[in-house]
C-alpha positions as a Python dict, from the first residue, in 0.01 Angstrom:
ca = {
    (1, 'M'): (0, 0, 0),
    (2, 'T'): (128, 180, 248),
    (3, 'P'): (-53, 257, 586),
    (4, 'R'): (-321, 535, 591),
    (5, 'A'): (-252, 557, 987),
    (6, 'A'): (-22, 438, 1237),
    (7, 'G'): (-121, 146, 1349),
    (8, 'D'): (-351, 33, 1046),
    (9, 'V'): (-141, -194, 790),
    (10, 'D'): (-216, -388, 500),
    (11, 'V'): (-160, -705, 646),
    (12, 'A'): (-164, -784, 1021),
    (13, 'I'): (29, -1113, 1070),
    (14, 'V'): (-70, -1333, 1428),
    (15, 'G'): (196, -1534, 1576),
    (16, 'A'): (544, -1436, 1472),
    (17, 'G'): (713, -1797, 1443),
    (18, 'I'): (839, -1967, 1119),
    (19, 'A'): (502, -1904, 941),
    (20, 'G'): (434, -1542, 1021),
    (21, 'A'): (819, -1425, 963),
    (22, 'S'): (799, -1650, 616),
    (23, 'A'): (508, -1431, 557),
    (24, 'A'): (597, -1104, 697),
    (25, 'H'): (1005, -1149, 500),
    (26, 'F'): (855, -1232, 90),
    (27, 'L'): (565, -946, 195),
    (28, 'A'): (724, -679, 318),
    (29, 'P'): (828, -512, 15),
    (30, 'Q'): (477, -561, -155),
    (31, 'A'): (291, -375, 158),
    (32, 'S'): (334, -250, 480),
    (33, 'V'): (269, -558, 748),
    (34, 'L'): (236, -613, 1103),
    (35, 'L'): (307, -866, 1274),
    (36, 'L'): (160, -963, 1612),
    (37, 'E'): (311, -1245, 1887),
    (38, 'R'): (182, -1347, 2179),
    (39, 'E'): (495, -1393, 2321),
    (40, 'A'): (740, -1200, 2499),
    (41, 'Q'): (988, -1353, 2157),
    (42, 'P'): (926, -1413, 1849),
    (43, 'G'): (974, -1863, 1793),
    (44, 'Y'): (849, -1911, 2173),
    (45, 'H'): (652, -2266, 2141),
    (46, 'T'): (693, -2461, 1792),
    (47, 'T'): (1012, -2283, 1620),
    (48, 'G'): (1195, -2234, 1900),
    (49, 'R'): (1165, -2593, 2019),
    (50, 'S'): (1240, -2807, 1657),
    (51, 'A'): (1510, -3031, 1516),
    (52, 'A'): (1469, -2921, 1260),
    (53, 'L'): (1637, -3185, 922),
    (54, 'F'): (1607, -3047, 624),
    (55, 'S'): (1550, -3345, 362),
    (56, 'E'): (1371, -3427, 61),
    (57, 'A'): (1235, -3721, 144),
    (58, 'Y'): (1002, -3621, 454),
    (59, 'G'): (646, -3561, 467),
    (60, 'N'): (376, -3625, 166),
    (61, 'A'): (419, -3541, -182),
    (62, 'T'): (288, -3197, -133),
    (63, 'V'): (577, -3144, 172),
    (64, 'R'): (821, -3302, -14),
    (65, 'A'): (767, -3038, -330),
    (66, 'L'): (761, -2782, -78),
    (67, 'T'): (1088, -2890, 61),
    (68, 'R'): (1272, -2878, -290),
    (69, 'A'): (1148, -2569, -384),
    (70, 'S'): (1293, -2425, -103),
    (71, 'R'): (1642, -2602, -108),
    (72, 'A'): (1776, -2291, -267),
    (73, 'F'): (1673, -2042, -60),
    (74, 'F'): (1825, -2234, 217),
    (75, 'E'): (2182, -2315, -38),
    (76, 'S'): (2216, -1945, -129),
    (77, 'P'): (1964, -1715, 92),
    (78, 'P'): (2006, -1355, -40),
    (79, 'A'): (2297, -1142, 70),
    (80, 'G'): (2329, -988, 471),
    (81, 'F'): (2055, -1273, 528),
    (82, 'A'): (2253, -1496, 775),
    (83, 'A'): (2648, -1479, 946),
    (84, 'Q'): (2648, -1865, 879),
    (85, 'P'): (2518, -2090, 630),
    (86, 'L'): (2172, -2261, 721),
    (87, 'L'): (2211, -2570, 657),
    (88, 'A'): (2539, -2825, 760),
    (89, 'P'): (2591, -3153, 709),
    (90, 'R'): (2411, -3474, 935),
    (91, 'G'): (2251, -3741, 715),
    (92, 'H'): (1910, -3951, 762),
    (93, 'L'): (1967, -4329, 878),
    (94, 'I'): (1656, -4504, 936),
    (95, 'F'): (1754, -4877, 1085),
    (96, 'C'): (1584, -5173, 1150),
    (97, 'T'): (1534, -5464, 1385),
    (98, 'P'): (1583, -5832, 1255),
    (99, 'D'): (1139, -5797, 1261),
    (100, 'Q'): (1112, -5488, 1129),
    (101, 'S'): (1305, -5581, 764),
    (102, 'A'): (966, -5497, 598),
    (103, 'L'): (969, -5139, 782),
    (104, 'L'): (1285, -5100, 634),
    (105, 'E'): (1252, -5189, 266),
    (106, 'A'): (921, -4923, 241),
    (107, 'A'): (1100, -4655, 382),
    (108, 'A'): (1387, -4721, 126),
    (109, 'A'): (1075, -4747, -97),
    (110, 'D'): (883, -4429, -39),
    (111, 'M'): (1240, -4269, 17),
    (112, 'A'): (1363, -4363, -390),
    (113, 'T'): (1019, -4247, -495),
    (114, 'T'): (1141, -3882, -471),
    (115, 'G'): (1454, -3906, -684),
    (116, 'T'): (1675, -3930, -328),
    (117, 'S'): (1977, -4160, -339),
    (118, 'V'): (1976, -4343, -38),
    (119, 'E'): (2263, -4615, 24),
    (120, 'K'): (2154, -4959, 168),
    (121, 'L'): (2308, -5042, 418),
    (122, 'S'): (2428, -5398, 584),
    (123, 'G'): (2417, -5409, 1004),
    (124, 'A'): (2778, -5381, 1084),
    (125, 'E'): (2793, -5047, 839),
    (126, 'V'): (2524, -4901, 984),
    (127, 'R'): (2676, -4933, 1322),
    (128, 'A'): (3008, -4788, 1181),
    (129, 'R'): (2835, -4491, 1112),
    (130, 'V'): (2634, -4517, 1471),
    (131, 'P'): (2834, -4684, 1675),
    (132, 'A'): (2633, -4642, 1972),
    (133, 'L'): (2360, -4905, 1869),
    (134, 'R'): (2309, -5252, 1923),
    (135, 'E'): (2349, -5468, 1688),
    (136, 'S'): (2029, -5631, 1830),
    (137, 'H'): (1901, -5286, 1756),
    (138, 'A'): (2144, -5251, 1359),
    (139, 'D'): (2021, -5519, 1166),
    (140, 'A'): (2042, -5340, 870),
    (141, 'G'): (1943, -4950, 757),
    (142, 'V'): (1873, -4693, 485),
    (143, 'L'): (2110, -4371, 504),
    (144, 'D'): (2001, -4048, 299),
    (145, 'A'): (2359, -3880, 311),
    (146, 'A'): (2168, -3577, 157),
    (147, 'A'): (1995, -3480, 456),
    (148, 'R'): (2087, -3100, 619),
    (149, 'D'): (2106, -2984, 987),
    (150, 'V'): (1886, -2621, 1006),
    (151, 'D'): (2011, -2393, 1172),
    (152, 'V'): (1644, -2296, 1343),
    (153, 'H'): (1715, -1981, 1493),
    (154, 'A'): (1917, -1804, 1231),
    (155, 'L'): (1693, -1917, 1001),
    (156, 'L'): (1412, -1739, 1195),
    (157, 'Q'): (1621, -1419, 1304),
    (158, 'G'): (1727, -1410, 918),
    (159, 'F'): (1296, -1376, 825),
    (160, 'L'): (1237, -1162, 1116),
    (161, 'R'): (1550, -942, 1007),
    (162, 'G'): (1451, -902, 654),
    (163, 'A'): (1111, -831, 784),
    (164, 'R'): (1171, -516, 963),
    (165, 'A'): (1437, -448, 675),
    (166, 'R'): (1089, -356, 465),
    (167, 'G'): (894, -196, 684),
    (168, 'A'): (740, -478, 900),
    (169, 'R'): (687, -353, 1278),
    (170, 'V'): (732, -686, 1503),
    (171, 'V'): (478, -680, 1769),
    (172, 'A'): (531, -855, 2119),
    (173, 'H'): (324, -961, 2397),
    (174, 'A'): (7, -831, 2197),
    (175, 'E'): (-195, -1159, 2246),
    (176, 'L'): (-494, -1107, 2031),
    (177, 'L'): (-806, -1089, 2204),
    (178, 'A'): (-1036, -959, 2014),
    (179, 'A'): (-1097, -938, 1606),
    (180, 'E'): (-1432, -755, 1397),
    (181, 'Y'): (-1394, -720, 1010),
    (182, 'S'): (-1650, -390, 924),
    (183, 'A'): (-1636, -148, 621),
    (184, 'G'): (-1339, -331, 454),
    (185, 'R'): (-1096, -383, 772),
    (186, 'W'): (-975, -568, 1077),
    (187, 'R'): (-1042, -435, 1367),
    (188, 'L'): (-816, -601, 1633),
    (189, 'A'): (-739, -584, 2035),
    (190, 'T'): (-451, -674, 2177),
    (191, 'R'): (-276, -670, 2438),
    (192, 'D'): (-89, -418, 2370),
    (193, 'G'): (-318, -163, 2168),
    (194, 'E'): (-552, -177, 1910),
    (195, 'F'): (-452, -210, 1546),
    (196, 'S'): (-657, -224, 1180),
    (197, 'A'): (-575, -445, 892),
    (198, 'G'): (-678, -476, 552),
    (199, 'V'): (-583, -839, 523),
    (200, 'L'): (-536, -1063, 879),
    (201, 'V'): (-349, -1409, 811),
    (202, 'D'): (-393, -1663, 1078),
    (203, 'A'): (11, -1863, 1212),
    (204, 'A'): (-72, -1853, 1491),
    (205, 'G'): (114, -2261, 1562),
    (206, 'A'): (-109, -2419, 1750),
    (207, 'W'): (-373, -2205, 1836),
    (208, 'A'): (-464, -2124, 1430),
    (209, 'D'): (-843, -2248, 1526),
    (210, 'E'): (-838, -2040, 1870),
    (211, 'V'): (-722, -1756, 1662),
    (212, 'A'): (-1018, -1868, 1420),
    (213, 'R'): (-1294, -1828, 1630),
    (214, 'L'): (-1173, -1615, 1744),
    (215, 'T'): (-1220, -1416, 1457),
    (216, 'G'): (-1609, -1575, 1373),
    (217, 'V'): (-1457, -1792, 1127),
    (218, 'T'): (-1473, -2158, 1089),
    (219, 'P'): (-1165, -2370, 1261),
    (220, 'L'): (-1067, -2627, 1004),
    (221, 'G'): (-1041, -2906, 1296),
    (222, 'L'): (-602, -2836, 1312),
    (223, 'Q'): (-477, -3080, 1615),
    (224, 'P'): (-223, -2960, 1803),
    (225, 'L'): (50, -3301, 1921),
    (226, 'R'): (292, -3280, 2142),
    (227, 'R'): (648, -3405, 2083),
    (228, 'T'): (911, -3450, 2359),
    (229, 'A'): (1286, -3428, 2333),
    (230, 'V'): (1650, -3451, 2542),
    (231, 'V'): (1964, -3366, 2623),
    (232, 'F'): (2153, -3614, 2734),
    (233, 'E'): (2558, -3619, 2834),
    (234, 'C'): (2672, -3969, 2756),
    (235, 'R'): (3068, -4006, 2794),
    (236, 'R'): (3104, -4293, 2608),
    (237, 'H'): (3032, -4151, 2303),
    (238, 'A'): (3121, -3780, 2419),
    (239, 'G'): (3340, -3695, 2127),
    (240, 'A'): (3088, -3788, 1823),
    (241, 'R'): (3035, -3487, 1615),
    (242, 'D'): (2954, -3619, 1258),
    (243, 'W'): (2738, -3948, 1334),
    (244, 'P'): (2417, -3888, 1139),
    (245, 'M'): (2025, -3825, 1256),
    (246, 'A'): (1948, -4191, 1333),
    (247, 'V'): (1576, -4304, 1299),
    (248, 'S'): (1423, -4619, 1406),
    (249, 'A'): (1206, -4788, 1093),
    (250, 'D'): (883, -4791, 1358),
    (251, 'E'): (935, -4414, 1434),
    (252, 'S'): (961, -4503, 1791),
    (253, 'L'): (1282, -4382, 1900),
    (254, 'Y'): (1510, -4062, 1692),
    (255, 'F'): (1903, -3930, 1826),
    (256, 'R'): (2193, -3727, 1689),
    (257, 'P'): (2486, -3542, 1822),
    (258, 'E'): (2399, -3168, 1905),
    (259, 'A'): (2668, -2924, 2053),
    (260, 'G'): (2893, -3205, 2229),
    (261, 'R'): (2594, -3392, 2422),
    (262, 'F'): (2330, -3576, 2257),
    (263, 'L'): (1920, -3512, 2133),
    (264, 'A'): (1710, -3838, 2142),
    (265, 'S'): (1279, -3822, 2130),
    (266, 'P'): (1058, -4113, 2124),
    (267, 'A'): (872, -3982, 1823),
    (268, 'D'): (596, -3933, 2012),
    (269, 'E'): (270, -3764, 1896),
    (270, 'T'): (-16, -3670, 2162),
    (271, 'I'): (-304, -3492, 2158),
    (272, 'S'): (-302, -3182, 2329),
    (273, 'V'): (-540, -2856, 2347),
    (274, 'P'): (-295, -2498, 2261),
    (275, 'C'): (-39, -2440, 2541),
    (276, 'D'): (324, -2421, 2628),
    (277, 'A'): (337, -2761, 2617),
    (278, 'Q'): (579, -2967, 2896),
    (279, 'P'): (795, -3277, 2872),
    (280, 'E'): (569, -3480, 3139),
    (281, 'E'): (822, -3708, 3334),
    (282, 'L'): (670, -3969, 3217),
    (283, 'D'): (727, -3971, 2843),
    (284, 'V'): (1088, -3897, 2917),
    (285, 'A'): (1159, -4236, 3082),
    (286, 'M'): (980, -4466, 2855),
    (287, 'L'): (1248, -4213, 2544),
    (288, 'V'): (1533, -4323, 2808),
    (289, 'E'): (1446, -4700, 2853),
    (290, 'R'): (1452, -4657, 2452),
    (291, 'L'): (1733, -4541, 2404),
    (292, 'Q'): (1881, -4812, 2659),
    (293, 'A'): (1734, -5128, 2507),
    (294, 'A'): (1842, -4966, 2147),
    (295, 'T'): (2248, -4807, 2207),
    (296, 'S'): (2465, -4839, 2458),
    (297, 'F'): (2473, -4471, 2533),
    (298, 'D'): (2629, -4398, 2966),
    (299, 'I'): (2359, -4154, 3024),
    (300, 'R'): (2471, -3949, 3269),
    (301, 'R'): (2283, -3650, 3296),
    (302, 'I'): (1967, -3549, 3138),
    (303, 'H'): (2129, -3154, 3013),
    (304, 'A'): (1803, -3053, 2927),
    (305, 'K'): (1426, -3157, 2833),
    (306, 'W'): (1170, -2993, 2621),
    (307, 'A'): (799, -3039, 2411),
    (308, 'G'): (608, -2918, 2160),
    (309, 'L'): (319, -2927, 2003),
    (310, 'R'): (366, -3004, 1610),
    (311, 'T'): (18, -2929, 1498),
    (312, 'F'): (-118, -3116, 1193),
    (313, 'A'): (-443, -3118, 967),
    (314, 'A'): (-593, -3381, 915),
    (315, 'D'): (-417, -3486, 570),
    (316, 'R'): (-122, -3404, 726),
    (317, 'S'): (-66, -3097, 396),
    (318, 'L'): (1, -2799, 488),
    (319, 'V'): (-287, -2482, 444),
    (320, 'A'): (-267, -2184, 327),
    (321, 'G'): (-479, -1963, 140),
    (322, 'F'): (-797, -1732, 223),
    (323, 'D'): (-1098, -1866, 357),
    (324, 'E'): (-1378, -1957, 189),
    (325, 'R'): (-1594, -1724, 370),
    (326, 'Q'): (-1440, -1483, 491),
    (327, 'R'): (-1240, -1335, 154),
    (328, 'F'): (-995, -1167, 409),
    (329, 'F'): (-917, -1412, 649),
    (330, 'F'): (-620, -1615, 557),
    (331, 'W'): (-496, -1935, 688),
    (332, 'L'): (-135, -1978, 715),
    (333, 'A'): (-107, -2299, 962),
    (334, 'G'): (-115, -2698, 1019),
    (335, 'Q'): (306, -2689, 961),
    (336, 'G'): (324, -2974, 1169),
    (337, 'G'): (710, -3145, 1135),
    (338, 'Y'): (761, -2934, 829),
    (339, 'G'): (753, -2607, 931),
    (340, 'I'): (1124, -2520, 888),
    (341, 'Q'): (1210, -2736, 532),
    (342, 'T'): (942, -2501, 351),
    (343, 'A'): (911, -2216, 574),
    (344, 'P'): (1095, -2024, 213),
    (345, 'A'): (778, -2161, -34),
    (346, 'M'): (545, -2154, 179),
    (347, 'G'): (637, -1799, 293),
    (348, 'M'): (650, -1728, -119),
    (349, 'L'): (349, -1854, -242),
    (350, 'A'): (151, -1698, 96),
    (351, 'A'): (268, -1358, 7),
    (352, 'S'): (204, -1403, -380),
    (353, 'L'): (-148, -1582, -254),
    (354, 'I'): (-225, -1287, -17),
    (355, 'T'): (-125, -1000, -287),
    (356, 'G'): (-249, -1195, -572),
    (357, 'S'): (24, -1223, -807),
    (358, 'D'): (183, -1525, -1035),
    (359, 'V'): (291, -1780, -755),
    (360, 'P'): (696, -1760, -798),
    (361, 'G'): (781, -2028, -1014),
    (362, 'A'): (1057, -2252, -776),
    (363, 'I'): (728, -2372, -679),
    (364, 'R'): (488, -2382, -1005),
    (365, 'D'): (848, -2632, -1118),
    (366, 'Q'): (776, -2872, -871),
    (367, 'G'): (394, -2904, -888),
    (368, 'V'): (274, -2736, -661),
    (369, 'T'): (-23, -2523, -710),
    (370, 'P'): (-239, -2355, -420),
    (371, 'D'): (-530, -2550, -410),
    (372, 'L'): (-312, -2808, -255),
    (373, 'L'): (-319, -2584, 46),
    (374, 'A'): (-636, -2493, 56),
    (375, 'P'): (-841, -2507, 301),
    (376, 'V'): (-1114, -2590, 118),
    (377, 'R'): (-948, -2866, 114),
    (378, 'L'): (-1077, -2942, 497),
    (379, 'R'): (-1396, -2922, 502),
    (380, 'S'): (-1515, -3142, 185),
    (381, 'G'): (-1767, -3317, 322),
    (382, 'A'): (-1839, -3128, 613),
    (383, 'G'): (-2241, -3064, 632),
}
């Protein structure tokens, strides 16, 4: 397929974060693709603010299956995709206080159902791996040693570079202002001009429902949730490099080493409207309080603080598929906290559904079928 005129493409994707970029990468060899980004550069919002971990034990069954289907791409990306490996050793350790042992056991059992090899640790073993943890908060633990850090920047840039090399166009400062479907084409008005497309892909993250409203498509009820993170300096444990990501059993705190400093979050999920999320001082103070209670970190200085919006569907599964009423509007949304680790599989799946080709075997082999992600599932029972 080829565009019929300048600004006229087969597929226009709204949003050049990890969802839109991965879809463009896999679509571009088969169709003319336009990526519209409202900000000055792709990945400004949630993608660029993610403390991503590749863990096949994270998320619900569908998310985990998509993560497994993505593993081969992460481990062996196409030649020239990135200058360095996309994954690096990290590990994922869940720790608990004495009164949280039931939560720890439940987490260990849940992780084991995925086939993930988990190691149960005594309190002393937990503290040997994460020396900053206090004895009062490290009564026991479970470790998923296979969990790995994701180089989010390299992943996003690899997808964008690959999309461009295959002919896709990326337009920044191109917020969608109006859209109308007529005579088999979408007419799109943006801050950077007007475009036309046969298919419109909504990969707008926290703004996905807003984009749908703009086009006349009924929203899905996607909910952005704000999460806070900081990077701080700590002299006492400044040499830490290889600690695993440490997560409390009640999911109220996580932290890990980060380029000579430490990254931490209170794992908050505060309902938000779509916006350029900023950290609230109360949330930062709450995080520091939790860190001081659970660890021996001597927090000398907060080097950076930020917030991001993680947008979820009601069932916390991702959304990919044509709208059941507007057959040329494709939802690619609801990535929540799973968009990075599932990006290769989701990009491949989106490309296959948009072009009407077979679902890739790597995805089928994990038991993922299009109906599990179809937007219509979120309208069941709706009046």
